[in-house]
Each structure stands twice: as structure tokens, then as C-alpha cells.
Residue frames as qw, qx, qy, qz and C-alpha x, y, z in Angstrom:
[[0.072, 0.113, 0.908, -0.398, -3.35, 44.43, -24.98],
 [0.220, -0.458, -0.700, -0.501, -7.04, 43.71, -25.53],
 [0.324, -0.355, 0.209, -0.852, -9.78, 45.54, -23.63],
 [0.181, -0.197, -0.938, 0.222, -11.29, 43.52, -20.81],
 [0.026, -0.714, -0.617, 0.329, -13.68, 46.23, -19.63],
 [0.159, 0.195, 0.228, 0.941, -14.92, 49.34, -21.36],
 [0.008, 0.715, 0.593, -0.370, -17.36, 51.79, -19.82],
 [0.238, 0.192, 0.356, 0.883, -18.40, 54.47, -22.28],
 [0.219, -0.329, -0.173, -0.902, -20.50, 57.51, -21.39],
 [0.394, -0.383, -0.825, 0.132, -22.03, 55.97, -18.28],
 [0.216, -0.351, 0.145, -0.899, -24.67, 58.10, -16.56],
 [0.443, -0.388, -0.806, 0.058, -26.78, 57.18, -13.54],
 [0.171, -0.318, 0.252, -0.898, -29.10, 59.18, -11.32],
 [0.234, -0.366, -0.880, 0.189, -31.58, 58.40, -8.58],
 [0.280, -0.630, -0.242, -0.682, -34.76, 60.15, -7.58],
 [0.306, -0.149, -0.695, 0.634, -34.79, 61.18, -3.95],
 [0.129, 0.615, 0.526, -0.573, -38.34, 62.32, -3.47],
 [0.376, 0.653, 0.498, 0.430, -40.08, 64.62, -5.92],
 [0.789, 0.611, -0.050, -0.048, -38.75, 66.45, -7.81],
 [0.266, -0.789, 0.540, 0.120, -35.22, 65.96, -6.47],
 [0.942, 0.312, -0.092, 0.082, -32.87, 63.95, -8.69],
 [0.481, -0.729, 0.438, 0.215, -29.37, 63.01, -7.53],
 [0.729, 0.612, -0.305, -0.021, -26.84, 62.59, -10.34],
 [0.801, -0.479, 0.326, 0.149, -24.27, 59.95, -9.35],
 [0.578, -0.127, 0.553, 0.587, -22.49, 59.32, -12.65],
 [0.392, 0.831, 0.121, -0.374, -22.33, 61.66, -15.62],
 [0.667, 0.706, -0.239, -0.015, -20.67, 60.54, -18.88],
 [0.509, -0.636, 0.579, 0.034, -18.13, 58.40, -16.99],
 [0.857, 0.455, -0.231, -0.067, -15.76, 56.40, -19.21],
 [0.361, -0.660, 0.658, 0.026, -12.85, 54.03, -18.57],
 [0.866, 0.325, -0.357, -0.131, -11.06, 51.16, -20.30],
 [0.608, -0.559, 0.564, -0.019, -9.15, 48.33, -18.59],
 [0.558, 0.517, -0.621, -0.189, -6.61, 46.36, -20.59],
 [0.936, -0.117, -0.333, 0.006, -5.75, 42.74, -19.94],
 [0.751, -0.090, -0.365, 0.543, -3.64, 42.42, -16.78],
 [0.116, 0.489, -0.117, 0.857, -4.09, 46.06, -15.81],
 [0.401, -0.539, -0.645, 0.365, -4.80, 47.06, -12.20],
 [0.046, 0.542, 0.134, 0.828, -6.48, 50.44, -11.79],
 [0.198, -0.325, -0.639, 0.668, -7.17, 52.31, -8.56],
 [0.129, -0.664, -0.476, -0.562, -10.51, 54.11, -8.32],
 [0.304, -0.212, -0.506, 0.779, -10.36, 56.90, -5.75],
 [0.237, -0.547, -0.281, -0.752, -13.13, 59.13, -4.44],
 [0.210, -0.207, 0.606, -0.739, -14.59, 60.09, -1.08],
 [0.129, 0.296, 0.927, -0.192, -17.43, 58.08, 0.41],
 [0.317, 0.667, 0.514, -0.437, -20.74, 58.72, -1.29],
 [0.086, 0.569, -0.376, -0.726, -19.21, 59.85, -4.58],
 [0.798, 0.394, -0.056, -0.452, -20.55, 56.88, -6.55],
 [0.037, 0.503, -0.856, -0.113, -17.72, 54.33, -6.50],
 [0.428, 0.063, 0.876, -0.213, -20.03, 51.46, -5.55],
 [0.625, 0.597, 0.266, -0.427, -22.57, 52.44, -8.21],
 [0.379, 0.702, -0.516, -0.313, -19.85, 52.47, -10.86],
 [0.098, -0.327, 0.940, -0.011, -18.57, 49.05, -9.79],
 [0.546, 0.270, 0.715, -0.344, -22.08, 47.58, -9.75],
 [0.615, 0.682, -0.013, -0.395, -22.66, 48.83, -13.29],
 [0.221, 0.631, -0.721, -0.184, -19.26, 47.51, -14.44],
 [0.143, -0.167, 0.967, -0.129, -20.08, 44.12, -12.89],
 [0.376, -0.182, -0.689, -0.592, -23.57, 43.95, -14.43],
 [0.168, -0.365, -0.808, 0.432, -25.30, 44.15, -11.06],
 [0.156, 0.717, 0.336, -0.591, -26.93, 47.43, -12.07],
 [0.514, 0.509, 0.486, 0.491, -27.75, 49.15, -15.35],
 [0.199, -0.225, -0.012, 0.954, -26.86, 52.72, -16.35],
 [0.373, 0.694, 0.358, -0.501, -29.43, 55.28, -17.47],
 [0.639, 0.758, -0.099, -0.089, -27.28, 55.78, -20.55],
 [0.059, -0.724, 0.683, 0.073, -23.93, 54.64, -21.86],
 [0.884, 0.235, -0.372, -0.158, -22.42, 51.29, -22.77],
 [0.574, -0.551, 0.601, -0.078, -20.78, 48.50, -20.76],
 [0.807, 0.427, -0.388, -0.127, -18.58, 46.14, -22.79],
 [0.645, -0.509, 0.569, -0.006, -16.74, 43.09, -21.46],
 [0.538, -0.122, 0.719, 0.423, -14.23, 41.51, -23.86],
 [0.031, 0.126, -0.504, -0.854, -15.63, 43.77, -26.56],
 [0.160, -0.436, -0.843, -0.271, -19.18, 42.48, -26.12],
 [0.262, -0.312, 0.057, -0.912, -21.81, 45.14, -25.44],
 [0.100, -0.178, -0.922, 0.329, -23.81, 43.95, -22.43],
 [0.276, 0.146, 0.244, -0.918, -26.64, 46.47, -22.59],
 [0.641, 0.121, -0.315, -0.690, -28.86, 44.55, -24.98],
 [0.369, 0.108, -0.923, 0.022, -28.36, 41.15, -23.41],
 [0.682, -0.488, -0.410, -0.358, -30.97, 39.25, -21.42],
 [0.513, -0.696, 0.372, -0.338, -30.70, 38.94, -17.64],
 [0.975, -0.115, 0.184, 0.040, -29.77, 35.28, -18.09],
 [0.758, 0.477, -0.078, 0.439, -26.86, 36.09, -20.39],
 [0.002, -0.803, 0.297, -0.516, -25.69, 38.95, -18.18],
 [0.758, -0.535, 0.297, -0.224, -25.79, 36.62, -15.17],
 [0.965, 0.110, 0.073, 0.226, -23.74, 34.03, -17.04],
 [0.485, 0.668, -0.197, 0.529, -21.11, 36.64, -17.97],
 [0.325, -0.761, 0.310, -0.468, -21.00, 37.92, -14.41],
 [0.897, -0.358, 0.233, -0.115, -20.67, 34.42, -12.97],
 [0.927, 0.194, 0.094, 0.308, -17.97, 33.28, -15.38],
 [0.572, 0.529, -0.017, 0.626, -15.90, 36.38, -16.03],
 [0.081, -0.716, 0.157, -0.676, -16.28, 38.75, -13.06],
 [0.592, -0.283, -0.636, 0.406, -15.14, 38.45, -9.44],
 [0.219, -0.807, -0.086, -0.543, -16.35, 40.78, -6.68],
 [0.523, -0.173, -0.574, 0.606, -14.76, 41.79, -3.37],
 [0.237, -0.835, -0.274, -0.414, -16.56, 44.07, -0.94],
 [0.044, -0.660, 0.445, -0.604, -15.50, 46.09, 2.09],
 [0.644, -0.308, 0.561, -0.419, -17.17, 43.53, 4.35],
 [0.085, -0.294, 0.923, 0.234, -16.29, 39.92, 3.58],
 [0.736, 0.115, -0.048, -0.665, -19.91, 38.59, 3.48],
 [0.239, 0.204, -0.949, -0.029, -18.76, 35.03, 4.19],
 [0.742, -0.334, -0.372, -0.447, -21.44, 32.50, 5.07],
 [0.314, -0.618, 0.560, -0.454, -21.04, 31.93, 8.79],
 [0.886, -0.158, 0.336, -0.279, -22.22, 28.32, 8.84],
 [0.910, 0.385, -0.058, 0.141, -19.59, 27.21, 6.33],
 [0.709, -0.441, 0.181, 0.520, -15.82, 26.75, 6.69],
 [0.010, -0.712, 0.351, 0.608, -13.25, 28.79, 4.80],
 [0.189, -0.124, 0.865, 0.448, -12.84, 25.98, 2.29],
 [0.248, 0.539, 0.805, -0.003, -16.59, 25.59, 1.82],
 [0.141, 0.828, 0.170, -0.515, -17.03, 29.34, 1.27],
 [0.024, 0.573, -0.564, -0.594, -14.55, 29.16, -1.60],
 [0.219, 0.084, 0.942, 0.242, -16.16, 25.99, -2.97],
 [0.340, 0.567, 0.624, -0.417, -19.70, 27.36, -3.11],
 [0.369, 0.700, -0.128, -0.597, -19.38, 29.66, -6.15],
 [0.071, 0.359, -0.853, -0.372, -17.65, 26.86, -8.02],
 [0.225, 0.241, 0.937, -0.112, -20.44, 24.41, -7.25],
 [0.365, 0.674, 0.362, -0.531, -23.00, 27.00, -8.37],
 [0.305, 0.680, -0.411, -0.524, -21.07, 27.24, -11.63],
 [0.926, 0.252, -0.127, -0.250, -21.27, 23.49, -12.27],
 [0.267, 0.578, -0.748, 0.186, -17.81, 22.45, -11.03],
 [0.794, -0.206, -0.572, -0.022, -17.62, 19.01, -9.41],
 [0.619, -0.778, 0.037, -0.098, -17.18, 18.83, -5.65],
 [0.870, -0.189, 0.114, 0.442, -13.79, 17.13, -6.00],
 [0.506, 0.460, 0.129, 0.718, -12.47, 19.83, -8.32],
 [0.213, -0.859, -0.093, -0.456, -13.93, 22.58, -6.12],
 [0.773, -0.615, 0.030, 0.156, -12.08, 21.18, -3.11],
 [0.770, 0.056, 0.138, 0.620, -8.79, 21.14, -5.01],
 [0.262, 0.639, 0.138, 0.710, -9.15, 24.75, -6.22],
 [0.448, -0.846, -0.088, -0.275, -10.29, 26.02, -2.83],
 [0.814, -0.485, 0.071, 0.312, -7.29, 24.45, -1.11],
 [0.646, 0.286, 0.159, 0.690, -4.94, 25.79, -3.79],
 [0.042, 0.770, 0.126, 0.624, -6.19, 29.36, -3.43],
 [0.594, -0.788, -0.018, -0.160, -6.29, 29.34, 0.36],
 [0.861, -0.245, 0.068, 0.440, -2.82, 27.82, 0.48],
 [0.514, 0.515, 0.106, 0.678, -1.43, 30.58, -1.74],
 [0.106, -0.739, 0.072, -0.662, -2.35, 33.21, 0.84],
 [0.154, 0.336, -0.735, 0.569, -1.20, 31.28, 3.88],
 [0.629, -0.207, 0.273, -0.697, -4.51, 29.87, 5.08],
 [0.610, 0.146, -0.758, -0.178, -3.75, 26.20, 4.53],
 [0.234, -0.059, -0.846, 0.476, -4.10, 25.64, 8.28],
 [0.287, 0.206, 0.384, -0.853, -7.48, 27.41, 8.40],
 [0.237, -0.053, -0.759, -0.604, -9.39, 25.37, 5.83],
 [0.361, -0.434, -0.822, -0.076, -11.95, 23.99, 8.27],
 [0.138, -0.312, -0.451, 0.825, -12.31, 27.16, 10.35],
 [0.102, 0.785, 0.590, 0.158, -15.57, 29.05, 10.15],
 [0.219, 0.716, 0.044, 0.662, -15.53, 32.83, 9.77],
 [0.512, -0.816, -0.003, -0.267, -16.08, 33.45, 13.49],
 [0.863, -0.391, 0.130, 0.293, -12.85, 31.55, 14.17],
 [0.651, 0.334, 0.152, 0.665, -10.81, 33.72, 11.80],
 [0.234, -0.492, -0.118, 0.830, -9.33, 37.17, 12.26],
 [0.385, 0.786, 0.178, -0.450, -10.63, 40.10, 10.20],
 [0.127, 0.665, -0.586, -0.445, -7.66, 39.90, 7.88],
 [0.230, -0.077, 0.960, 0.143, -8.08, 36.15, 7.44],
 [0.444, 0.558, 0.636, -0.295, -11.78, 36.54, 6.69],
 [0.364, 0.801, -0.097, -0.464, -11.05, 39.09, 3.98],
 [0.010, -0.482, 0.804, 0.348, -8.39, 36.85, 2.45],
 [0.374, 0.231, 0.897, -0.036, -10.96, 34.05, 2.26],
 [0.425, 0.746, 0.323, -0.398, -13.25, 36.53, 0.48],
 [0.148, 0.686, -0.523, -0.483, -10.44, 37.20, -2.02],
 [0.178, -0.155, 0.952, 0.195, -10.18, 33.47, -2.72],
 [0.424, 0.500, 0.714, -0.245, -13.95, 33.19, -3.13],
 [0.349, 0.791, -0.019, -0.503, -13.86, 36.04, -5.68],
 [0.180, 0.603, -0.688, -0.361, -11.20, 34.19, -7.67],
 [0.626, -0.067, 0.758, -0.171, -12.76, 30.74, -7.32],
 [0.730, 0.518, 0.440, -0.069, -14.25, 30.64, -10.83],
 [0.567, -0.105, 0.392, 0.717, -11.10, 32.05, -12.45],
 [0.286, 0.894, 0.308, -0.158, -12.60, 35.38, -13.56],
 [0.608, 0.357, 0.145, 0.694, -10.78, 37.67, -15.96],
 [0.021, -0.619, -0.005, -0.785, -12.05, 40.86, -14.31],
 [0.450, -0.395, -0.653, 0.463, -11.94, 41.67, -10.59],
 [0.134, -0.691, -0.125, -0.699, -13.99, 44.49, -9.08],
 [0.533, -0.283, -0.612, 0.511, -13.16, 45.43, -5.50],
 [0.195, -0.801, -0.199, -0.529, -15.01, 47.99, -3.37],
 [0.262, -0.737, 0.425, -0.455, -12.79, 49.24, -0.51],
 [0.857, -0.005, -0.513, -0.039, -11.46, 45.68, 0.04],
 [0.563, -0.042, -0.574, 0.592, -9.40, 46.64, 3.11],
 [0.148, -0.589, -0.045, -0.794, -11.64, 49.43, 4.39],
 [0.736, -0.580, -0.149, -0.315, -12.74, 47.55, 7.52],
 [0.878, -0.115, -0.256, 0.387, -9.21, 46.65, 8.63],
 [0.395, -0.850, 0.088, 0.336, -6.69, 48.46, 10.80],
 [0.317, 0.857, -0.346, -0.213, -3.75, 50.05, 8.90],
 [0.220, -0.515, 0.822, 0.101, -1.22, 47.30, 9.59],
 [0.582, 0.186, 0.788, -0.070, -3.61, 44.50, 8.68],
 [0.549, 0.764, 0.160, -0.300, -4.85, 46.47, 5.68],
 [0.149, 0.769, -0.563, -0.265, -1.32, 46.70, 4.31],
 [0.321, -0.254, 0.911, 0.050, -0.70, 42.96, 4.70],
 [0.577, 0.419, 0.676, -0.186, -4.05, 41.96, 3.22],
 [0.463, 0.815, -0.053, -0.344, -3.66, 44.36, 0.29],
 [0.012, -0.608, 0.754, 0.249, -0.26, 42.86, -0.48],
 [0.448, 0.047, 0.892, -0.035, -1.91, 39.42, -0.52],
 [0.562, 0.663, 0.397, -0.294, -4.60, 40.67, -2.89],
 [0.316, 0.822, -0.341, -0.329, -2.11, 42.28, -5.27],
 [0.227, -0.412, 0.868, 0.158, 0.00, 39.13, -5.24],
 [0.534, 0.293, 0.788, -0.091, -2.97, 37.01, -6.27],
 [0.486, 0.797, 0.154, -0.322, -4.01, 39.50, -8.96],
 [0.144, 0.756, -0.564, -0.299, -0.52, 39.66, -10.46],
 [0.372, -0.224, 0.898, 0.073, -0.10, 35.86, -10.32],
 [0.512, 0.424, 0.744, -0.075, -3.30, 35.28, -12.26],
 [0.221, 0.069, 0.480, 0.846, -2.94, 38.13, -14.76],
 [0.048, 0.721, 0.681, -0.122, -6.31, 39.57, -13.81],
 [0.058, 0.475, 0.122, 0.869, -7.57, 42.98, -14.80],
 [0.351, -0.536, -0.668, 0.378, -8.80, 44.76, -11.68],
 [0.069, -0.634, -0.085, -0.765, -10.64, 47.93, -10.79],
 [0.536, -0.340, -0.634, 0.441, -10.10, 48.55, -7.09],
 [0.169, -0.821, -0.158, -0.522, -11.95, 51.33, -5.29],
 [0.634, -0.343, -0.420, 0.551, -10.18, 52.87, -2.32],
 [0.066, -0.981, -0.071, -0.169, -9.91, 56.18, -0.50],
 [0.674, -0.601, 0.263, 0.340, -6.35, 55.26, 0.52],
 [0.465, 0.842, -0.245, -0.125, -3.97, 56.98, -1.89],
 [0.250, -0.610, 0.750, 0.047, -0.99, 55.04, -0.57],
 [0.651, 0.100, 0.752, -0.015, -2.66, 51.79, -1.65],
 [0.616, 0.736, 0.220, -0.176, -3.83, 53.31, -4.93],
 [0.155, 0.856, -0.451, -0.198, -0.28, 54.31, -5.83],
 [0.459, -0.319, 0.821, 0.118, 0.75, 50.64, -5.86],
 [0.692, 0.467, 0.546, -0.075, -1.50, 50.04, -8.86],
 [0.576, 0.241, 0.446, 0.641, -0.75, 50.60, -12.54],
 [0.044, 0.329, 0.162, 0.929, -2.70, 53.85, -12.71],
 [0.013, -0.421, -0.664, 0.618, -5.28, 55.84, -10.79],
 [0.080, -0.480, -0.473, -0.734, -8.59, 57.39, -11.82],
 [0.032, 0.175, 0.548, -0.817, -10.60, 59.77, -9.66],
 [0.045, -0.619, -0.738, -0.266, -14.39, 59.88, -9.60],
 [0.142, -0.314, -0.225, 0.911, -15.24, 63.57, -9.44],
 [0.399, 0.380, 0.071, -0.832, -18.61, 65.17, -10.12],
 [0.825, 0.308, 0.355, -0.313, -19.78, 61.96, -11.71],
 [0.689, 0.668, -0.279, -0.039, -16.89, 61.73, -14.20],
 [0.897, -0.262, 0.129, 0.332, -13.71, 59.66, -14.22],
 [0.211, 0.940, -0.264, 0.050, -10.50, 61.69, -14.41],
 [0.866, 0.161, -0.281, 0.380, -7.03, 60.22, -14.87],
 [0.485, -0.859, 0.074, 0.146, -4.74, 61.17, -11.99]]
């Protein structure tokens, strides 16, 4: 299988006053193959979000290389990095971040419209995705009219709207109660498997992590295979 994502020797630190420097990532490396789903486990504050932001081209490392489909992203312009991120990468966060004034269907349409898809085609894809996860009767509902689990499932659909090849998820069920979390995670994994996505999913829930193809732990800034 070809490499979808390769992080090589990633280091990142932040200055917290003078002269204090906090090292978040230190020579962290990982490769995701096509169709592979990897669980990223670590306690809160260990740097999972930073790693995902770097992998998704939302942040840059102090050193190391980020490659997507074998293309080194470090020397590319912001415009080219934005295009890669928009076309090839989907993001899911712990909180759904849906736009409250728009319906479920419209929230899934928006990233498509921003990517140049026609309104008619965006409607079709939004309805297809929402129907796959059982929200065909909630298309016109706004986020405030949906349960927490339904809101997060809409966020999943939004992340997949532009048919990315790489999905990055940061504690995607972290705000849900255990029963809802289990159901919503099953929905996410079903969508990932159906589309053949590669996914790096951060979680502190080992039970969820064990449903993935393999697990890596972020420890002292490095990634260690579990």
C-alpha cells in the first residue's frame, strides 16, 4: 500500500515566558498507509492536537518533514498547502463546531461550495452522507434541534464532504456520554471503512483505540507503537 501520510522527525516547542521552553514533540515519526486507521493515544496535554494540526498542515513543525502522498509539504506556499488541506484532508474535532444558523444539510454543503462544487451536486452529496448515518430525517434541522450524537455525526459528514483521502480526528467522541460515544464511533468507523480512508484518530479511550488497525502512543514527545 502507498503512503498517504508520513511524518518524519517532527519536533515542536513553544516558549512560555522567558526563558522557559515547553517541548511538545521531539523527533516524532509515523506513516499511514492507504486505508489504514491508526489510534493515537495520550493523556490530555501531551501534544495530540499539535501533532494533528501539523499533520493537517494547520501548523508547521520546528523541524522534520510532513509528506502527503509522497509530496513534501514543508517548502510549499501557503496557497498550495491550503489547496492540499482543502482537497485531501478532513478534520473532526471534539466539539462539532457546526454553524448554528445553518441546517445539517447546509453545514455539509458549505465545504463543498467553498471547494467549487455546484449547489446541486453539494445537495446530492450532503443528502447521501447524512442518509448513510441515519440522519435523512434531520436534513433541515439546525444544530440546536439535534442531539449531541447527531451533531457529531453531521460533523463527520462535513469532514468527508470533499472526499478527502486522509481523515484527522481529535477526540471525536470526547464530549459524549459512553453509550452515545460507542454508537457515534461505530458510525464514524463505518464511514471510514466504506470510503477506504486513511485515518489518524486521537483518543484517550483505549477500548475505542483497540478497534483500529494499530495504536501509537505519544509519550515524551515521541510516537511509540503499542
